[in-house]
C-alpha positions in Angstrom: 15.3 -1.2 -34.4 17.5 0.9 -32.2 17.4 -0.3 -28.7 16.9 2.5 -26.1 18.7 2.4 -22.7 20.3 4.8 -20.3 23.9 3.7 -19.5 25.4 6.8 -17.9 23.4 8.7 -15.2 26.1 10.6 -13.2 26.8 13.4 -15.7 23.6 15.5 -15.7 24.2 19.2 -15.0 22.0 19.4 -11.9 22.8 22.3 -9.5 24.3 20.7 -6.3 26.9 21.6 -3.7 27.9 17.9 -3.2 29.5 15.3 -5.3 27.1 13.0 -7.1 26.7 9.7 -5.3 26.7 7.1 -8.0 26.2 3.4 -7.3 26.1 0.5 -9.7 22.6 1.3 -11.0 21.5 4.6 -9.4 22.9 8.1 -9.1 21.8 10.6 -6.5 22.1 14.4 -6.8 21.6 16.2 -3.5 19.9 19.5 -4.3 20.9 22.9 -2.9 18.8 24.0 0.0 17.1 26.8 -2.0 16.1 24.4 -4.7 14.7 22.0 -2.2 12.7 24.7 -0.5 11.3 25.8 -3.9 10.2 22.4 -5.0 8.6 21.6 -1.6 6.5 24.7 -1.9 5.7 24.6 -5.6 4.9 20.9 -5.7 3.3 20.6 -2.2 5.4 17.7 -0.9 4.2 16.4 2.5 7.5 17.0 4.3 8.9 19.7 6.5 9.7 23.0 4.8 13.4 22.6 5.5 13.7 19.0 4.2 16.6 18.2 1.9 15.7 16.7 -1.4 17.5 14.8 -4.1 17.1 13.8 -7.7 17.6 10.0 -8.1 18.2 8.8 -11.6 18.2 5.0 -12.3 20.2 3.7 -15.2 19.7 0.6 -17.3 23.1 -0.8 -16.4 23.1 -4.5 -15.3 25.1 -5.3 -12.2 25.7 -8.9 -11.0 28.4 -10.3 -8.7 29.4 -6.7 -8.0 30.3 -6.0 -11.6 28.7 -4.2 -14.5 28.1 -6.4 -17.6 27.9 -5.4 -21.2 26.9 -7.3 -24.4 27.6 -7.4 -28.1 26.3 -4.8 -30.5 26.9 -1.9 -28.1 24.3 -3.2 -25.6 25.7 -1.5 -22.5 22.4 -1.6 -20.7 19.1 -3.6 -20.5 16.2 -1.8 -22.3 13.4 -1.1 -19.9 15.3 -2.3 -16.8 15.4 1.0 -15.0 11.7 1.8 -15.7 10.7 -1.7 -14.5 12.6 -1.3 -11.3 11.1 2.1 -10.5 7.6 1.0 -11.3 7.8 -2.1 -9.1 9.3 -0.2 -6.2 6.6 2.5 -6.4 3.9 -0.2 -6.5 5.2 -1.8 -3.3 5.9 1.4 -1.5 2.4 2.5 -2.2 1.0 -0.8 -0.9 3.0 -0.4 2.3 1.6 3.1 2.9 -2.0 1.8 2.2 -1.4 -1.0 4.7 -0.4 1.6 7.3 3.2 0.4 7.6 5.5 3.4 6.8 6.1 5.8 4.0 9.1 5.8 1.6 11.6 8.4 0.6 9.9 8.9 -2.8 8.0 12.2 -3.1 7.3 12.1 -6.8 8.2 10.1 -10.0 8.1 12.7 -12.8 9.7 10.3 -15.3 10.0 6.5 -15.6 13.7 6.8 -14.7 13.6 9.7 -12.2 12.5 10.0 -8.6 12.4 13.1 -6.4 13.2 11.8 -2.9 13.6 13.2 0.6 17.1 12.9 2.0 17.2 10.2 4.7 19.8 9.1 7.2 20.3 5.5 6.3 20.4 2.6 8.7 23.7 0.9 8.0 22.5 -2.6 7.2 20.9 -4.4 4.3 17.8 -5.9 5.8 17.4 -9.3 4.1 14.3 -11.4 4.6 14.1 -15.1 3.5 11.1 -17.4 3.2 13.0 -20.2 1.3 16.4 -21.8 1.9 18.3 -21.0 -1.3 21.3 -18.9 -2.4 23.9 -18.0 0.2 21.7 -19.4 3.0 21.6 -22.8 1.4 25.4 -22.7 0.5 26.2 -22.1 4.2 23.7 -24.8 5.3 25.0 -27.3 2.8 28.5 -26.8 4.2 27.3 -27.8 7.7 26.5 -24.4 9.2 23.4 -24.4 11.4 23.6 -20.9 12.9 23.0 -18.1 10.4 22.9 -14.5 11.6 22.4 -15.9 15.1 19.4 -18.0 14.0 19.5 -21.8 14.7 18.4 -23.9 11.7 17.2 -27.4 12.1 18.8 -30.4 10.4 17.2 -32.1 7.5 16.3 -29.0 5.3 16.4 -29.4 1.5 17.6 -26.9 -1.0 14.8 -24.5 -2.1 12.5 -25.7 0.8 10.0 -23.2 2.2 10.9 -22.3 5.7 8.4 -22.3 8.6 8.8 -18.6 9.1 10.4 -15.6 7.4 14.0 -15.3 8.5 15.6 -11.9 9.1 19.3 -12.2 8.1 20.8 -8.7 7.9 24.3 -7.9 6.6 26.5 -4.9 6.8 26.3 -2.2 4.2 29.8 -1.0 3.7 32.7 -1.4 6.1 31.7 -0.9 9.7 34.6 0.0 11.9 35.0 -0.3 15.6 31.9 -2.5 16.3 32.9 -5.5 18.4 32.0 -8.8 16.8 31.4 -7.3 13.4 34.3 -7.8 10.9 35.5 -4.6 9.2 34.6 -5.8 5.7 31.6 -5.3 3.5 28.6 -7.7 3.5 29.1 -9.3 6.9 26.2 -11.3 8.4 24.7 -9.6 11.5 22.7 -11.1 14.3 19.9 -9.7 16.3 22.3 -9.6 19.3 24.6 -7.4 17.1 21.7 -5.1 16.4 20.9 -4.8 20.1 24.5 -4.3 21.1 25.4 -1.8 18.4 22.1 -0.1 17.7 23.6 3.4 17.6 26.7 2.4 15.5 24.4 0.8 13.0 22.4 3.9 12.6 19.3 3.3 14.8 18.2 6.4 16.7 16.9 4.4 19.7 17.0 0.8 20.8 13.3 0.3 20.4 13.5 1.1 16.7 15.0 -2.4 16.1 11.6 -3.9 16.9 10.0 -1.4 14.5 12.5 -2.2 11.8 11.7 -6.0 12.1 8.0 -5.3 12.1 8.2 -3.2 8.9 10.4 -5.9 7.4 8.1 -8.8 8.2 4.9 -7.1 7.4 6.3 -5.5 4.2 7.5 -9.0 3.1 4.0 -10.4 3.8 2.3 -7.6 1.7 4.4 -8.4 -1.3 4.2 -12.2 -0.9 0.4 -12.1 -0.7 0.1 -9.9 -3.8 2.7 -12.0 -5.8 0.9 -15.2 -4.9 -2.3 -13.8 -6.5 -0.5 -13.6 -9.8 1.1 -17.0 -9.6 4.5 -16.0 -8.2 6.4 -16.9 -5.0 8.3 -14.3 -3.0 11.5 -16.1 -2.1 13.8 -13.5 -0.5 14.5 -9.8 -0.8 16.5 -6.9 0.5 15.0 -3.9 2.3 16.7 -0.7 3.3 15.6 1.8 5.9 16.4 5.3 7.0 15.3 8.2 9.1 13.6 11.3 7.7 11.5 14.1 9.1 7.8 14.2 8.4 5.7 17.3 7.8 5.5 17.9 11.5 9.3 17.9 11.8 9.4 14.6 13.7 12.0 11.9 12.7 10.5 8.6 11.6 11.8 5.3 10.3 10.9 5.0 6.6 11.5 2.6 3.6 14.2 3.7 1.1 16.2 2.7 -1.9 14.2 0.1 -3.9 12.0 -2.8 -2.7 10.6 -6.1 -4.0 12.2 -5.7 -7.5 13.5 -8.4 -9.7 16.9 -6.8 -9.0 16.8 -7.1 -5.2 14.6 -10.2 -4.8 14.2 -13.7 -5.9 10.8 -14.4 -7.5 9.8 -17.9 -8.6 6.9 -19.2 -10.7 4.5 -20.9 -8.3 3.2 -23.6 -10.7 6.7 -24.6 -11.7 7.8 -24.8 -8.0 4.9 -27.1 -7.2 6.2 -29.4 -10.0 9.7 -29.4 -8.5 11.2 -26.8 -10.8 12.7 -23.4 -10.1 11.7 -20.9 -12.8 13.2 -17.5 -12.0 11.5 -14.2 -12.7 14.3 -12.1 -11.3 18.0 -11.3 -11.8 18.9 -14.7 -10.3 18.1 -16.1 -13.7 20.8 -14.0 -15.3 23.2 -14.8 -12.5 22.8 -18.5 -13.1 23.2 -18.0 -16.9 26.4 -16.1 -16.2 27.7 -18.8 -14.0 27.2 -21.2 -16.9 28.7 -18.9 -19.5 32.0 -18.0 -17.8 34.9 -20.5 -18.1 35.6 -20.5 -14.4 32.5 -19.8 -12.2 34.6 -19.7 -9.1 35.8 -16.3 -10.4 32.2 -15.0 -9.7 31.8 -16.7 -6.4 35.2 -16.2 -4.6 35.3 -12.7 -3.0 39.1 -12.9 -2.8 39.2 -12.8 -6.6 37.3 -9.5 -6.9 40.0 -7.6 -8.7 40.3 -10.4 -11.3 36.5 -10.6 -11.6 36.2 -6.8 -12.2 38.9 -6.9 -14.9 37.2 -9.9 -16.6 33.8 -8.2 -16.6 35.2 -5.0 -18.1 37.0 -6.9 -20.9 34.2 -9.3 -22.1 31.0 -8.8 -24.1 28.2 -11.2 -23.4 25.9 -12.6 -26.0 23.2 -10.0 -26.8 20.5 -12.5 -26.0 21.6 -12.7 -22.3 20.7 -9.1 -21.7 17.6 -9.2 -23.8 16.4 -12.1 -21.8 16.8 -9.9 -18.7 14.8 -7.2 -20.4 11.9 -9.5 -21.2 11.9 -10.9 -17.7 11.9 -7.5 -16.0 9.3 -5.9 -18.2 7.0 -9.0 -17.9 7.1 -9.4 -14.1 6.8 -5.6 -13.7 3.7 -5.5 -15.9 2.2 -8.4 -13.9 2.9 -6.6 -10.6 1.6 -3.2 -11.6 -1.2 -4.4 -13.8 -0.1 -2.2 -16.7 2.6 -2.3 -19.4 5.8 -0.5 -18.5 6.5 2.7 -20.3 10.1 2.5 -21.8 11.5 5.9 -22.6 12.2 6.5 -26.3 15.0 8.9 -25.7 15.8 8.7 -22.0 18.7 11.2 -21.8 17.0 14.0 -23.7 13.7 13.4 -21.9 15.5 13.7 -18.5 17.4 16.8 -19.5 14.2 18.5 -20.6 12.5 17.5 -17.3 15.3 18.8 -15.2 15.6 22.1 -17.1 12.1 23.0 -18.1 9.8 21.5 -15.5 12.0 21.4 -12.4 14.4 24.3 -13.1 17.4 22.5 -11.8 19.9 22.9 -14.6 
């Protein structure tokens, strides 16, 4: 059987006046104003008539420890991964809207790997929420740190313990220059005091929006956690991203963007296993742990000062095929549980997307 996946997503011939913004997993094509206007009118999107739109295409590439990983037999992506991520995000964004929290940047999902989104001005932080002490929070705590992102942690906590409340522990997204107290490197922990002091430099339109951001973060986390518990899963921690976009009335509002609550951006644990003292991952953290066990020197993956060496290593090795197929099985399974339906995996993703862009959307 030929495995179907989309590896490259930055080379579609979409009309745009800007360079394609391509991250480790997604590529964003900012549409020309005339195409945005046409799609808003034709497809009746609930945004202002002059809103800027983009085509967002998610790949099946697998990123971990800031590197892209490939496997034997030409497996340069994880079958079903992109479709699973998009389906889960859409499920949670829809749940947020139903709960009256805020809308997202997604206007339509015309293909399992494609979103049509409204351009938003991003808040320049990764909004991380944690309900359990694990990962980087535990590593810092285990080294003796008791203040994390300005939050005082009590003594006596154990690894993987549930915390008494959800902690908001944001970090910088990209290098933030000229902000006192925030180091000019990527992924720096940020406190609430930093947010209050540098609200404008961090992308908030007004100081009061910080309270709104925290509310959307906490309540969004609670919506996902409650739903996951009903299917026997625990919501451990996650990353949210926010931005500003104009609504149909032309007013700027804080909205959810990027992805949310996916096995790529969150830790999700099996509840029954946790009750028995075992962590059973249903997210990318399972792959991360497998990778740490597979590499000859796991410090290579953990030491940020060895990033160049790590990147070269990832580019030069092929993982066992089973490692990526395990990710495929995990992502498709948890996505089906969350959405209540099996995930549609495109048979020929590249040709399907090209036809969508050309015939239905008229963008090529």
